[in-house]
N, C-alpha and C positions, 0 to 999 in steps of 0.2 A: 541632396546632390545626386545627380545621375551617375550610376555605376556603368561606365562605358563598356566594361568587359561583359556585362550582363544586359546589354542593349542590342536589339536587332532592328534595323531600319529596312523594311522589305516592301515590295510591291506585289500585287496580284494582277497578272496580265494574261490576256488570251484573245482569241478570235471571238467575235460577237456570238452570244448564246452558248458558249462552252461551259458556263456556270461559275464565273469568277465571283460575282456578288453573292450567289448562293453559298459558295465555299466560305467567303468572308463572314457571312451571317452566322454560320456554324462555329467558326473560330471564335467570334465574339461571345457567343452563347456558352460554349464549353469552357471558355476562360473566365466566365463570370462577369464580363464587361457589359453584357446586356441580359435582360431578364426574360426575353422571349426571342424567338427566331422570326425575323421578318421575311416573308416570301416575296420574291420578285414578281411572280405571276399574280399575286394579290395586290401589288402596288404598295406593299408595306415594308420593303427592305429598309433597314436602319441606315445603310450607306447611300441609298438612292432617295435623297430627301427632297430634291427639286420636284416641283409639280410636273414638269415635262418628263422627268425620268419615270415618275409613277404612272403617267398616262401612256407613255410609249413602251414601258417595260424594259428600258435599256439604261445603262450608265452613260451619262453625258459628261459629267465633270469628275475629275479625280478627287476622291474624298479621303481625308486623313483621320485615323483613329488610333487608339492605344489599348493595349491589353496586356495582362500579366499571365505568363505561363512558365511554370517550374522555376520560380524565382528570377525570371527574366522579363524585361520590359520590351514588348514588341510594338514599334511604331509602324503602322501599316497604311499603305495607300492602295485603295481599290480603284483601278483605272478603267476607262471605257474600252470596249472591244470593237466598236464601230470605227471604220477607217476615217470617217469624217472628223472624228475627235482625236486624231492621232497625236496632236500637239500635247494633249493631256498626258499621254504615255511618255512622250519624249522628255518633257520637263520633269516628270516624276522619276524616270530612270536616271536623270542627271544627278539627283540628290539622294539616291538610295544606295544601300550597301549590298543588297541581294534581292532576288525575286523568285516568285513561284509562278511558273507558267502552267496554265490549266488547258488540258486538251479534252476534246470530246472523244470518248472511248470508241465511237463508231467511225468518226472521220479522221481522227488523228490530227496531224499538222494541217492547218488551213491557211488561206492567203494572209489574213491579218496576223496569224501566228508567226509567219515569216517576217512580217514587218516589225513586230514586237521583238523578235529574235535579233534582227539587225540593230535595233535600238539598244538592246541589252549588250550586244557584242561591242558596240561603239564605246561603251563605258566599262567593258570587261567585268560585268557583274556576275558573280557566282549564281547559279540558278538550280532550283529543284523543279521537277515536273509532277503534276498531279493528273493522272489519267482518270477523268470524271465520267459519269454516266455509264458505268459498267453494268448497270442493271438493265440497260436498253437492249432490245433485240438487235443483233448484228454487231454488238460491241466486241472488240477483240484487243486484249491488252498487248499481245505480242505484235500485232500489226501496227498498233499505235506507236510502239517503240521503234518499229522499222521505219515509220515515216519520219521520226526524229533523226535517225541516221541518214536517210535518203535526202530529205528536204532541208534539214538544218545543218547537216554535216557535223553533228554532235554525237557524243558517245553516252547513251543513256545506260544507267545501271539500276536495276530494280532493287528496292529495299523492302517494299511490301507488294505482294502480288495476289490476285484473286485465286481462290482454290478452283480446281477443275469442276466441282459441282456447282459453283456460282450461287452460294447460299447467302450472300450478303456479308460474309466474314472476309477477312484478309489474312494472309500468312506473312508473318514478319521473318524475313530471311536472316537477319542478324541474330535475333533472340530465339529463333526456331519455335515460334509460338503461333497459335491461331487467336486472332482478336475478333470477338463478337461484340456487337454494339446493341445494348439493351436500354430499357427505360423508355419513357414516353418520346424522347427526342434523341435517342442514341447517346445520351450523356454517360451511360454506364458502359465501361469497357471490361469485358470478361476475357481474361487471358488464360489460355490452357495450352499445354504442350501440343505441338503438331503431331498428329498420328503418323505412324511409320509409312503407311501406304501413300498418303498425300505427300509426305516429305520426299519419298523416293521419286514421285512424279515431278516434283519441283526442283530436283537436284541440279539440273542445268542452270537454273536461275541463281541458285546459291553459289555454284562454282564460278559463274561470271562475276558475281559480287566480290567473292574472295580474291579472285585474280586481279580485279581492278584495285582493290584495297592494297593487295600485296605489292603493287608497283611502287608504293610510297613508303614501304617499311620492309627492310631486309629480314628482320627477325620473323615478321609475319609471313613473308614470302617463303622462308625455310619451312615453317609449319605447314603452309598450304601445299608445297611441293612434296612433302613427306606424308601428306594426307593425315596430319594431326589436327585436332579440333582447336582453333584459336580462341582466345578470350574475347567475348563480345566487345568489351571496352576497347581492346586493341584494334578491332575492326572499325569501330566508330571513329577512333582517332585517325586511322589511316585514311578512311573514307573522307573525313573532313579535310585532310591535307589535299587529297586529290580534287575535291570540290572547289576549295579556295584557289587551287592552281589552275582551275578551268579544264583539267584533263577529263573529268567525268561529270555527269549530271544525274544525281540520284532521282529515282522515280518512285512515286507512291500511287497506290491504286485505291479506288473507292467510288462512291456515289454520294455527292454532297446532299442532293435532294432527299435521299433515303437515309441520311445521317450515318453513312458508312465510310470509315477510313480517314476521317478528318483529324482525329487526335494524333495519329502517327505523323501527319504532315506538320502539326505544331511542334512535335518532338524533333522532327527533321530540321525545322527552322532554327531552333535554339542549339541543336547539336552539330549542324552542318554548315549553316550560313555564317558569315563573318560578323564580328563586332566592329563598330566604327574604327577602332584603333588598329584593326587588322587589314584595313584597306590601304592601298598605296597613297602616298602624299599627293596633293593636288598642286599643279603648276599654276603660279600666279605671276602677273606682270606688274611692275611698279610704273608710276608716271614717268620716271626718268629713263625707261626703256630696259632696265635690268629685270632679272627674274628671281623668283624665290619659290621654294617648295613649302607648302602649307601642310603641316602634320596635324592630325586630330588630337588636340591637346587643349585643356581648359586654361592653360597659362599662355601668355603671349598676346600680341595685339589682335583685336577682333578681325575675323574673316568669315563672312556669311554670304550665301547666295540667295537672292530673291528669285523664287522659281514660279510664283503664281500671284496674280492680283485678283482679289474677289471682293465684290460688294457684299457687305454683311450688315443686315438691318439698315440698309441705305448708306452705310459708311464704307469708305475704302480701307481694305485690309490687305496685308502682304504676307504670304507664306514664305518662310526663309529656313534654310538649313544652315546651322552654325558649324563651321569647320575648325575654328580655332578661337580661343578666348571665351569671354563671358559677355552677356548683354543684360542690362537691367532697365526697368522703366525709367524714362527720362534721359537715358544715355544719348549722346550725339553720335551719329554715324556719318562717315564720308562715302559718297557715291561718285566714283570717277565717271566722267563723261567723255565725249569726243574732244579731240584737240588738247588733251591734257587738263581739261577743266575738272574741278571737283566741287560737288554740291554737298552742303552739310544739311542734315535733317535730324529731327529728334524722334526717337521711338517712344511714343507716349505710354503705351501699354503693351504688355506681353500676355499671350494666352496659350494654354494647351488646347488641343482640338479633338473633339470626338464627333465626326460627321458634321452636323449643323449645330453642335453645341460647343461652347467655348468656356474656359475657366481661367481666371487671372492667375498669373504666377509672378513671383518677385525676382526671378533670375532664370536665364537660360544659358546653358553651357555647350561646349563643343559636343557634337553628336546628336543634338536635339533638333527636331523639326517643330517650329513654333509659328504662331500667328502674331503679326505686329500691327498695331494701330498707330496712326499719327504720321505715317510716311506718305506725303502727297506726290512725290516725284518718282520714287523707286518703282521700277517696272520689271517685267519678266526678263531674267538674265542679268540684272544689275548686281554688282558686288557691294556689300555693306562692309566697310572697314573702319578702323579706328581713325579719328581725325588726324592723328599724328603719323599714321601709317596707311595711307590709301593704297589700294591695289585692285587688279582685275583678275578674277577667276575666269575659267573658260565659260563663254556665254552659251546660251541655249539656242540652238538653231530652230528657225521656224520655216515652214514650207510656204511657197507661194500659192495663193488661192487659184482655183481652176474654173470656178463657176460664178456667174454674176446674176443679180436680180435687181431690176429697176424698182425703186420704192419711192413713195411720196405719202405724206400724211393726207388723210381724207379731208381734213380741215386745215386751212392755212394758219389757223390759230395754234395748231400743234407743231408748227415748223420748228420753233425754238426748243420745244420739249423733245422732238425727234433728234435734233442735233446733239443735245445733251445726253440722251439715252444711247445714241450710237457711239459717242465718245467713251462712255462707261463700258459698253460691250467690247469695244476694241482694246481697252485697257485690260480687261479680263482675258480676252482671247486674241492673241497676236495673229492668228490665221484669218480673222475677220478684217476686211478692209472696206472703207467707204471711199468711192471715187466719183468725180463728176465726169460724165461723158461729154467730151468737148463738142461733138457733133450735134447731139440731141439736147444737151443741157440737163439730162436726167441724172439723178443721184443713183448710183449703183452700189449695192451691197454685195461684196464678193466673199466667197467662202470655199470650203473644201468639197462640197457636194450638196445634193438636194436636201438631204436630211439636216445638214448643218445649217443651211439657210432657213429651213422650215422652223427649226428650234429657235433660231435668232428672232424670226418674225413673231413667234408665239411669245417669247420673253418680252419683246418690245410692247406687245399688247398687255400681257398680264402684269409685268413688274412696273412698267413705266406709263401704262394707260394711253399708249399711242395707237390709234386705229390707222392701219396702213392700206394703201392700194399698191398691189405688186404686179409686175409684168411677168412675162415668161422668162424662164431661165436662159441666160446668155453665157455661152462658153468662152472662157478667157483664151486668147490666142497669142502667139508669138510670131515673129518673122525671122527668116534667114534669107540668104541670097542663093541664086542658082548657079553662078559662075564667077570667075575672077574678072575684075575690071579695074581700069585706071581712069583718073580724070584729073585735070588741073584747072585752077581757077585763079584769076587775078582780081583782087578787090581794090577798087579805087573810088574814093568819094571825097568831096570837099564839103565841109560843114561850116556854115557861117555862125560865128559865136555872138553872144549878146553884145560884146564890145565892138562888133563890126569886123573883127579880124577873122580870117579864114583858116580853118584847120584842115590840112590835107591828110587823109588816111589812105595808105597804099601798101599792099603786101600780096605775095603770090604763094601758091602751094600746089604740090602734086601728090596725090594719094592713091594707094592701091588697096583694094579690098578682095578677100578670098573667102570661100566657104571653109568652115572649120568642122571638126568632128562633132557628132551629136552629143549634147550634154556638156560641152566644153565652155559654154558661155561666150564671152567676148575677150579677145586679146588685142592689145594695142602696142605697137612699136613706134615710138615717137622720138627717133634719133635721126632726123633728116640731114641730108646734105644742104648746105646753106650757100646761096648765091647773094652777092658776088663772093668768089673764093677768098678765103682768109678771114671772112667776117664770122663772128660767133654769136649765137643767141645768148642774150643775158637772161638771168633766172626768170624774170617776169615773162619774157617771150617764150621760154621753154614751157612754163606753166600754161601759157596761152595755147601752145600747140596741142597739149593734152586736153585742155578745156574745149578746144574747137572740135576734136574728135568726139568727146563726150556729148557735146551739144547735138551733133549730127546723129548720134546713136539712140537718142530718146525715142525715135519712132522710125519704123521701116518705110520703104518707098511705096508699098502696096496698100496697107490698111492703117499705117501709123502705129501698129502694135510694137512693143519693145523688141529690140533685136537680140538674137543670141546665135551662138555657133558661127561667129564671124571673126576673121582676123583682119585688122586694119594696120597698114604701114604708111606712115607719113614719109614719102621718099625725098621730097625737096621742099625747101622754103626759100622764097625770094624776098629780099629785104631792100628797101629804098630809103635808107638813112633814117632821119628823124621821123619820116612819115609812117614808118613801120612800127607803130605803137603796139603794145600787147593786144589792144582791142582789134586793131587791123589784122594782126596775125591770126587771132582767134577766129575772126569772121572768114578770112581766106581759107583756113584749114577746114572749117565747118562746111563751107559751100563746096569745096573740092571733094570732101567725104560724101556729101549728099549726092553729088553728081555721079560719083563712082558707084554708090549703092544703087542709084536709079539705073545705070548702065548694066549692073550685075543682075538686076531683076529680082524683085522680092518674091519670096515663097511663104505662104501662110502655114504656120505650124499649129497643130491642134493637140490638146492633151490626149495622150494615149494611155489607156487604162489596162493594166494586167487584170484579166477577168477570169473568174471560174464560175461555170454554170453547172448546177447539179440537177439532173433530170432523170425521170424513170427511163429505163432501157427502151421501153416501147415508144417513147417520144423523141428519141435521139435524132432521127432523120429530120423530123419537122423543125426541131430547134437548130440543128446544124444549118439547114437551109436558110432559116431566118437570120442566123448570125452572118452567113455569107452574103446575104442581101444587104446587111449593114456594113459590108466590107471588113468584117473581122478577119484577122489572120489566125487560123486554128493552129495551135502548137502541138497539142496531143490530147488524148482522152484516157481516162482511167476508169476501170470497172470497179464497182463497190456495192456488193449485195443488192443486185436488182436496180441499182442506180448507176449513172455514168456521169463522171466529172469531165466537163469540156474546158480545157485550158486554152485561152485565146487572148489576143491583143485587139482592142477596138477603140476607136475615137470616142471621146466622152459625149460629143453632141449626138452620136447615133445610139447612145444608151439612155438618153433622157426618157423617163417613163417606161423603161424596158420591163420593169418588174410586173407591170399590169399585163403587158403582152405575153410575158413568159408564163404567168399564172393561167392565162387563157389557153395557151398551147398545151399546158401540162395538167389541166384540170385542178389547178391550185397546188400541185406537188413540187413544182420547180422553184429553185432558189438560185440567187447569184450574188457574188461579191466582186467588188472591183477596187483596185488600188492604183493610184497615180504612178505611172512608170517614167514617162518622159514626154517632152514636146517633140512632135515629128511631123513631117509633111505627109499628108494622106493622099 
């Protein structure tokens, strides 16, 4: 049976190339969960088991593993750093209890770090920081902490720091010791008292740590204020309270690739991050509309969240986090669906997971993350409940894709195979969408970016044996309107029925549309004045009014792209007795809305990417000029040890293939990252 008090469910997250997977590999090795350290640059990382991950040297899918450290079970998820795979981070954060954020010691907080931090903040996860790559030239521990304060608006508190001489050791500020890492792989930790000279130079770090801890403990505060030496255990306890409350975020220093500073991070995970029972209860909704709070307890009816679907050895499996109750092989689970429906399925087998290896188990209890086989309908975000007690936990949000790629099989014989493969990929990744282009008849695969679509294409060929022809990337667009407008429409039609009788359909409507604020979506006000006076809409007609607006909003007046940032008001509806059936009302409202949209004038909105470009100082002028030619809006620049970071907003269609141009302008030294920010008119 799992001891919840000694369980930690954590994630490792960061900007791409900050060293997440390298850190995870060391954690597994030092905990004895793996017998060798797999290096990312050699394509041999234990957690990057997909062929595409090994070939590209990046993490693509969130991988789950388990390790033991100081009598604690750590269930760990290594998440991708590339923005194209941010859904993997989002759904991982949803089911975790804490996280470790990895920063590059040279660059500190980077764009994807901010995205990860927003995801963490949404679920209020306690977090530790690991400042990595401190062996690199230009690394600055203090500056990295400053970026945490400035860009994340968080309070970092150092627990281990690099010594002034930067000899690969770290100084532990709580224990007042120097930790050196020996042996072939840094597995031997040599602990010695910190010398007086070094300790004096690091005194400000120590004082900051004690002041942060003292805020949570009056007795400790009195010792600190009177300059007495507190008991290290009391400092740990107070620091833990502050971490769980989200007031501070402990920071650890090191270099994972050089096997330096990793063991203190593991100690920090078990001593500072919460057990499942220390997290707040989760709010759930019942089919009857009532609410309940789900506490982390092995007793009570089952409540679990399916957070990921994955094909494993050709079969469909579901990752789930159990929040309450127990689950055994063969148990039936209830999966609530739309409109109050509930589907029953049977969990045939349960597994513990270690990257791409699984082992059968006989029971899973609250607090565990497990793999389930036999569920054919459960998908990302579904709640698994007891048949006698179905409920909904908060779902996992997925982002809309921003880039499309026309695809078709090279052979018509592969058409059915392609459709089956695309269905499986969409089940695994909710940010992949397949659509039919109504104008060209082409099948379009949509995703979060060029790399996302490239990986999907590679998987279609490798895993499913489908050879593809692909078109050029096509940026997803939205529409809004340029001004307010009104229009009215009267629908009148006579339909001859099979029995020879004539059915008259007649209704009128007046609709007003207005531009709305960016990012607000669509608002509908459907409480019209009804003519003739004194007549009221019956329920079916009221539904028809809203349905007519929905019909008109499926496509904008310019390109037919989905509309957003529009407010629609149905001002009047005119009825003509029995002729004004719900169908007639719906058609009248839809036509009036379409006419109003056409009068307002459609504006095409393109995906705007928050972009950071890192270039040598000598090439800043050239790169800025090029960005301005792409109509990028430059927000500011930051100097960083001979390099300049350019912060700007730019439309996605003007950044396609940009990395090739940037490398040409900077002789291979330039880099850039972009994150979807909003749809806007360019």
